[in-house]
LOSE-37659 format. One record per residue (C-alpha): residue number from 0; residue in one letter; x, y, z. Coordinates in Angstrom, 3 decimals, padded with zeros to 6 digits. Example, Ala and Ser with C-alpha at 12.3 -4.5 7.8 and 13.67 -1.06 7.14 Angstrom:
BEGIN
+-----+--------+----------+----------+----------+
| num | residu |        X |        Y |        Z |
+-----+--------+----------+----------+----------+
|   0 |      A |  012.300 | -004.500 |  007.800 |
|   1 |      S |  013.670 | -001.060 |  007.140 |
+-----+--------+----------+----------+----------+
//
This chain:
BEGIN
+-----+--------+----------+----------+----------+
| num | residu |        X |        Y |        Z |
+-----+--------+----------+----------+----------+
|   0 |      M | -021.607 | -032.328 | -042.119 |
|   1 |      L | -024.634 | -032.770 | -039.903 |
|   2 |      V | -025.050 | -035.552 | -037.340 |
|   3 |      D | -028.634 | -036.075 | -036.195 |
|   4 |      V | -029.555 | -038.107 | -033.121 |
|   5 |      D | -032.530 | -040.447 | -033.546 |
|   6 |      G | -032.584 | -042.510 | -030.349 |
|   7 |      P | -029.797 | -045.088 | -030.677 |
|   8 |      V | -029.248 | -044.192 | -034.366 |
|   9 |      R | -026.941 | -041.460 | -035.641 |
|  10 |      I | -027.745 | -040.032 | -039.094 |
|  11 |      V | -024.621 | -038.594 | -040.726 |
|  12 |      R | -025.509 | -036.192 | -043.536 |
|  13 |      L | -022.959 | -034.799 | -045.972 |
|  14 |      N | -024.098 | -031.204 | -046.230 |
|  15 |      R | -022.757 | -029.437 | -049.326 |
|  16 |      P | -025.877 | -029.890 | -051.473 |
|  17 |      E | -025.013 | -026.993 | -053.785 |
|  18 |      A | -021.795 | -028.861 | -054.708 |
|  19 |      L | -023.433 | -032.318 | -054.812 |
|  20 |      N | -021.653 | -033.032 | -051.515 |
|  21 |      A | -018.237 | -033.016 | -053.169 |
|  22 |      A | -015.644 | -033.051 | -050.411 |
|  23 |      D | -013.894 | -029.742 | -049.773 |
|  24 |      P | -011.129 | -029.653 | -047.110 |
|  25 |      E | -013.614 | -029.149 | -044.255 |
|  26 |      L | -015.919 | -032.000 | -045.264 |
|  27 |      H | -013.000 | -034.339 | -045.968 |
|  28 |      A | -011.577 | -033.641 | -042.502 |
|  29 |      R | -014.971 | -034.315 | -040.915 |
|  30 |      L | -015.260 | -037.604 | -042.810 |
|  31 |      A | -011.936 | -038.639 | -041.299 |
|  32 |      A | -012.895 | -037.624 | -037.754 |
|  33 |      V | -016.599 | -038.422 | -037.382 |
|  34 |      W | -016.159 | -042.201 | -037.098 |
|  35 |      T | -013.885 | -041.824 | -034.069 |
|  36 |      E | -016.475 | -039.533 | -032.493 |
|  37 |      L | -019.221 | -042.070 | -033.147 |
|  38 |      A | -017.075 | -044.869 | -031.722 |
|  39 |      A | -016.818 | -042.861 | -028.492 |
|  40 |      D | -020.596 | -042.312 | -028.350 |
|  41 |      G | -021.785 | -044.941 | -025.899 |
|  42 |      E | -025.436 | -044.454 | -026.886 |
|  43 |      C | -024.844 | -045.022 | -030.605 |
|  44 |      R | -025.949 | -048.467 | -031.804 |
|  45 |      A | -026.156 | -047.906 | -035.588 |
|  46 |      V | -025.326 | -045.219 | -038.155 |
|  47 |      V | -027.048 | -044.019 | -041.334 |
|  48 |      L | -024.818 | -042.279 | -043.883 |
|  49 |      T | -026.391 | -040.120 | -046.606 |
|  50 |      G | -026.100 | -036.846 | -048.482 |
|  51 |      N | -028.332 | -033.794 | -048.332 |
|  52 |      G | -029.847 | -032.647 | -051.604 |
|  53 |      R | -029.865 | -034.650 | -054.825 |
|  54 |      A | -026.498 | -036.428 | -054.481 |
|  55 |      F | -024.884 | -038.846 | -052.068 |
|  56 |      C | -021.345 | -037.611 | -052.755 |
|  57 |      A | -019.842 | -036.379 | -056.035 |
|  58 |      G | -016.281 | -037.182 | -054.980 |
|  59 |      G | -013.485 | -034.712 | -054.362 |
|  60 |      D | -014.031 | -031.007 | -054.922 |
|  61 |      L | -012.132 | -029.785 | -058.013 |
|  62 |      G | -010.449 | -027.096 | -055.948 |
|  63 |      V | -009.089 | -029.794 | -053.661 |
|  64 |      L | -007.704 | -031.713 | -056.642 |
|  65 |      V | -005.931 | -028.599 | -057.945 |
|  66 |      R | -004.464 | -027.784 | -054.545 |
|  67 |      M | -003.325 | -031.381 | -054.070 |
|  68 |      N | -001.521 | -031.181 | -057.400 |
|  69 |      E |  000.249 | -027.960 | -056.432 |
|  70 |      D |  000.864 | -028.257 | -052.679 |
|  71 |      P |  002.849 | -031.279 | -051.375 |
|  72 |      E |  001.944 | -030.637 | -047.728 |
|  73 |      F | -001.758 | -030.367 | -048.501 |
|  74 |      R | -001.547 | -033.475 | -050.688 |
|  75 |      T |  000.069 | -035.438 | -047.867 |
|  76 |      A | -002.575 | -034.269 | -045.390 |
|  77 |      I | -005.513 | -035.213 | -047.643 |
|  78 |      I | -004.040 | -038.634 | -048.402 |
|  79 |      A | -003.532 | -039.222 | -044.661 |
|  80 |      E | -007.171 | -038.295 | -044.061 |
|  81 |      G | -008.156 | -040.730 | -046.786 |
|  82 |      A | -006.382 | -043.499 | -044.894 |
|  83 |      E | -008.217 | -042.470 | -041.715 |
|  84 |      I | -011.585 | -042.635 | -043.474 |
|  85 |      V | -010.900 | -046.187 | -044.667 |
|  86 |      R | -009.519 | -047.467 | -041.379 |
|  87 |      N | -012.049 | -045.703 | -039.150 |
|  88 |      M | -015.094 | -046.826 | -041.154 |
|  89 |      A | -013.827 | -050.407 | -041.303 |
|  90 |      G | -013.085 | -050.349 | -037.580 |
|  91 |      L | -016.350 | -048.841 | -036.339 |
|  92 |      S | -018.010 | -051.443 | -034.154 |
|  93 |      V | -021.621 | -050.516 | -034.954 |
|  94 |      P | -023.215 | -051.079 | -038.375 |
|  95 |      I | -023.212 | -048.350 | -041.020 |
|  96 |      V | -026.206 | -048.271 | -043.358 |
|  97 |      A | -025.618 | -046.155 | -046.477 |
|  98 |      A | -028.650 | -044.397 | -047.951 |
|  99 |      V | -027.407 | -043.660 | -051.471 |
| 100 |      N | -029.894 | -040.969 | -052.405 |
| 101 |      G | -028.193 | -039.876 | -055.639 |
| 102 |      P | -024.892 | -040.115 | -057.527 |
| 103 |      A | -022.051 | -041.688 | -055.529 |
| 104 |      V | -018.871 | -040.868 | -057.418 |
| 105 |      G | -015.211 | -041.382 | -056.478 |
| 106 |      L | -015.079 | -040.799 | -052.736 |
| 107 |      G | -018.827 | -041.427 | -052.701 |
| 108 |      C | -018.186 | -044.927 | -054.065 |
| 109 |      S | -015.582 | -045.474 | -051.366 |
| 110 |      L | -018.007 | -044.424 | -048.622 |
| 111 |      A | -020.712 | -046.748 | -049.942 |
| 112 |      G | -018.271 | -049.647 | -050.310 |
| 113 |      L | -017.017 | -049.213 | -046.745 |
| 114 |      S | -020.560 | -049.245 | -045.352 |
| 115 |      D | -022.067 | -052.470 | -044.009 |
| 116 |      I | -025.420 | -052.313 | -045.810 |
| 117 |      V | -026.215 | -050.168 | -048.860 |
| 118 |      L | -029.667 | -049.027 | -049.978 |
| 119 |      I | -029.587 | -047.235 | -053.330 |
| 120 |      E | -032.368 | -045.173 | -054.876 |
| 121 |      S | -033.626 | -046.237 | -058.298 |
| 122 |      S | -032.237 | -043.213 | -060.191 |
| 123 |      A | -028.909 | -043.164 | -058.322 |
| 124 |      Y | -025.684 | -044.651 | -059.620 |
| 125 |      L | -022.132 | -045.482 | -058.582 |
| 126 |      A | -019.004 | -044.501 | -060.518 |
| 127 |      D | -015.332 | -044.465 | -059.656 |
| 128 |      P | -013.556 | -042.294 | -062.256 |
| 129 |      H | -010.154 | -042.144 | -060.528 |
| 130 |      V | -008.331 | -043.738 | -063.457 |
| 131 |      S | -010.237 | -041.657 | -066.001 |
| 132 |      V | -008.998 | -038.429 | -064.364 |
| 133 |      G | -005.428 | -039.694 | -064.090 |
| 134 |      L | -005.503 | -040.891 | -060.491 |
| 135 |      V | -004.804 | -044.261 | -058.916 |
| 136 |      A | -007.959 | -045.602 | -057.226 |
| 137 |      G | -006.277 | -045.760 | -053.861 |
| 138 |      D | -008.776 | -044.840 | -051.170 |
| 139 |      G | -011.566 | -047.360 | -051.271 |
| 140 |      A | -012.906 | -049.187 | -054.317 |
| 141 |      A | -009.619 | -050.912 | -055.144 |
| 142 |      I | -009.814 | -052.429 | -051.654 |
| 143 |      T | -013.530 | -053.104 | -051.227 |
| 144 |      W | -014.867 | -053.903 | -054.697 |
| 145 |      P | -012.892 | -057.151 | -055.207 |
| 146 |      L | -014.435 | -058.348 | -051.923 |
| 147 |      L | -017.940 | -057.477 | -053.098 |
| 148 |      T | -017.907 | -058.757 | -056.684 |
| 149 |      S | -015.655 | -060.648 | -059.084 |
| 150 |      L | -012.119 | -059.402 | -059.673 |
| 151 |      I | -012.720 | -058.916 | -063.387 |
| 152 |      K | -015.905 | -056.906 | -062.803 |
| 153 |      A | -014.080 | -054.678 | -060.306 |
| 154 |      K | -011.337 | -054.147 | -062.879 |
| 155 |      E | -013.799 | -053.283 | -065.639 |
| 156 |      Y | -015.526 | -050.548 | -063.669 |
| 157 |      L | -012.326 | -049.146 | -062.133 |
| 158 |      F | -010.416 | -049.171 | -065.427 |
| 159 |      T | -013.245 | -047.469 | -067.361 |
| 160 |      G | -014.918 | -045.304 | -064.709 |
| 161 |      D | -018.295 | -046.254 | -066.189 |
| 162 |      R | -021.476 | -045.508 | -064.280 |
| 163 |      I | -023.122 | -048.413 | -062.483 |
| 164 |      P | -026.933 | -048.005 | -062.393 |
| 165 |      A | -028.742 | -048.933 | -059.201 |
| 166 |      D | -030.052 | -052.288 | -060.406 |
| 167 |      V | -026.621 | -053.291 | -061.735 |
| 168 |      A | -025.023 | -052.224 | -058.446 |
| 169 |      V | -027.301 | -054.686 | -056.639 |
| 170 |      E | -026.607 | -057.405 | -059.206 |
| 171 |      L | -022.844 | -056.948 | -058.768 |
| 172 |      G | -023.041 | -056.914 | -054.964 |
| 173 |      F | -022.165 | -053.225 | -054.496 |
| 174 |      A | -025.577 | -052.559 | -052.926 |
| 175 |      N | -028.149 | -054.641 | -051.063 |
| 176 |      R | -031.332 | -053.410 | -052.694 |
| 177 |      V | -032.895 | -050.675 | -054.781 |
| 178 |      V | -035.459 | -048.440 | -053.083 |
| 179 |      P | -037.787 | -045.832 | -054.612 |
| 180 |      D | -036.431 | -042.340 | -055.112 |
| 181 |      G | -036.810 | -040.250 | -051.996 |
| 182 |      E | -037.131 | -043.233 | -049.643 |
| 183 |      S | -033.527 | -044.274 | -048.983 |
| 184 |      V | -033.067 | -042.317 | -045.759 |
| 185 |      E | -036.405 | -043.424 | -044.327 |
| 186 |      Q | -035.782 | -047.066 | -045.156 |
| 187 |      A | -032.145 | -046.951 | -044.013 |
| 188 |      T | -033.168 | -045.354 | -040.717 |
| 189 |      A | -035.828 | -048.013 | -040.133 |
| 190 |      L | -033.247 | -050.704 | -040.831 |
| 191 |      A | -030.726 | -049.015 | -038.529 |
| 192 |      H | -033.290 | -049.006 | -035.722 |
| 193 |      R | -033.909 | -052.701 | -036.323 |
| 194 |      L | -030.186 | -053.383 | -036.071 |
| 195 |      A | -029.931 | -051.211 | -032.963 |
| 196 |      K | -032.349 | -053.592 | -031.223 |
| 197 |      Q | -030.179 | -056.635 | -031.908 |
| 198 |      P | -028.035 | -058.003 | -029.039 |
| 199 |      A | -025.146 | -055.524 | -028.972 |
| 200 |      Q | -022.179 | -057.806 | -028.363 |
| 201 |      A | -023.357 | -060.430 | -030.839 |
| 202 |      L | -023.849 | -057.828 | -033.579 |
| 203 |      R | -020.619 | -055.967 | -032.797 |
| 204 |      D | -018.378 | -059.008 | -032.850 |
| 205 |      T | -020.115 | -060.542 | -035.865 |
| 206 |      K | -019.332 | -057.333 | -037.767 |
| 207 |      R | -015.780 | -057.476 | -036.474 |
| 208 |      A | -015.386 | -061.100 | -037.568 |
| 209 |      I | -016.691 | -060.380 | -041.065 |
| 210 |      N | -014.592 | -057.232 | -041.365 |
| 211 |      K | -011.427 | -059.236 | -040.705 |
| 212 |      H | -011.577 | -059.967 | -044.442 |
| 213 |      L | -011.678 | -056.230 | -045.145 |
| 214 |      E | -008.979 | -055.470 | -042.586 |
| 215 |      R | -006.618 | -057.956 | -044.258 |
| 216 |      S | -007.151 | -056.176 | -047.557 |
| 217 |      I | -006.505 | -052.810 | -045.913 |
| 218 |      V | -003.233 | -054.045 | -044.410 |
| 219 |      E | -002.067 | -055.547 | -047.701 |
| 220 |      I | -003.251 | -052.864 | -050.120 |
| 221 |      L | -003.962 | -049.441 | -048.589 |
| 222 |      D | -000.422 | -048.112 | -048.058 |
| 223 |      F |  000.687 | -049.019 | -051.581 |
| 224 |      A | -002.535 | -047.740 | -053.157 |
| 225 |      L | -002.395 | -044.389 | -051.364 |
| 226 |      E |  001.301 | -043.924 | -052.101 |
| 227 |      A |  000.563 | -044.554 | -055.778 |
| 228 |      E | -002.404 | -042.162 | -055.637 |
| 229 |      T | -000.133 | -039.517 | -054.112 |
| 230 |      V |  002.245 | -039.806 | -057.059 |
| 231 |      S | -000.583 | -039.648 | -059.596 |
| 232 |      S | -002.137 | -036.645 | -057.823 |
| 233 |      A |  001.018 | -034.632 | -058.495 |
| 234 |      S |  001.245 | -035.640 | -062.164 |
| 235 |      A |  000.968 | -033.308 | -065.146 |
| 236 |      E | -001.446 | -035.729 | -066.827 |
| 237 |      H | -003.903 | -035.524 | -063.927 |
| 238 |      R | -003.606 | -031.725 | -063.758 |
| 239 |      A | -004.337 | -031.390 | -067.484 |
| 240 |      I | -007.526 | -033.429 | -067.079 |
| 241 |      V | -008.643 | -031.385 | -064.054 |
| 242 |      D | -007.994 | -028.133 | -065.930 |
| 243 |      R | -010.184 | -029.348 | -068.797 |
| 244 |      M | -012.924 | -030.239 | -066.315 |
| 245 |      R | -012.780 | -026.764 | -064.758 |
| 246 |      K | -013.035 | -024.751 | -067.981 |
| 247 |      P | -016.783 | -025.186 | -068.649 |
| 248 |      R | -017.534 | -024.219 | -065.036 |
| 249 |      E | -015.370 | -021.107 | -065.221 |
| 250 |      G | -016.552 | -020.042 | -068.650 |
+-----+--------+----------+----------+----------+
//
């Protein structure tokens, strides 16, 4: 992960471009910790979140999924970090503008859904395939999507794992607007600077007031959802799917 300073704006860049910014243990740990660091940064007034390369975030690294299936201690640690990511992003007092510069899958969907404003490039898409790979969707979309769109639409896309093209993401309320390919970071940074100039206390507490809706969902849902995801992560069904996914890459 890289964190660039641009005046009062911090640009957080997921930096595993060769792996489409899929989260390995190091990146996942940084995603859990960086929001606390930004909260302690007295000069930070807004954040841009994006991915380096051609993807926003392709979800969890397959090696992480295998290790979670095999190692109970590692599984517990990753799930705990997942809870930190949700709580720390929801609790950050300054606005987070997501620049979805490419596919946002699984964890990538969660990161976009936990952001305050989402700009998505025209060829990018969202997809949450947790259920399709034998996992409970416990660390983001099951909490945020029903707040952003209708309950039945959230169910359709979580149950099927289908891709959501950029224009449909805006129509459903998962993103604010579509921007041309290659322009999401520039436009998100310009918007972040605009927000950084707003009266700080008014913006901070307005975000906090709105996020009370999200915080209620986190309190009611997150512990159950992550406990259920923990169980599914250790299942033989999930492991069989992951093994099938790995074979073409290893062949």
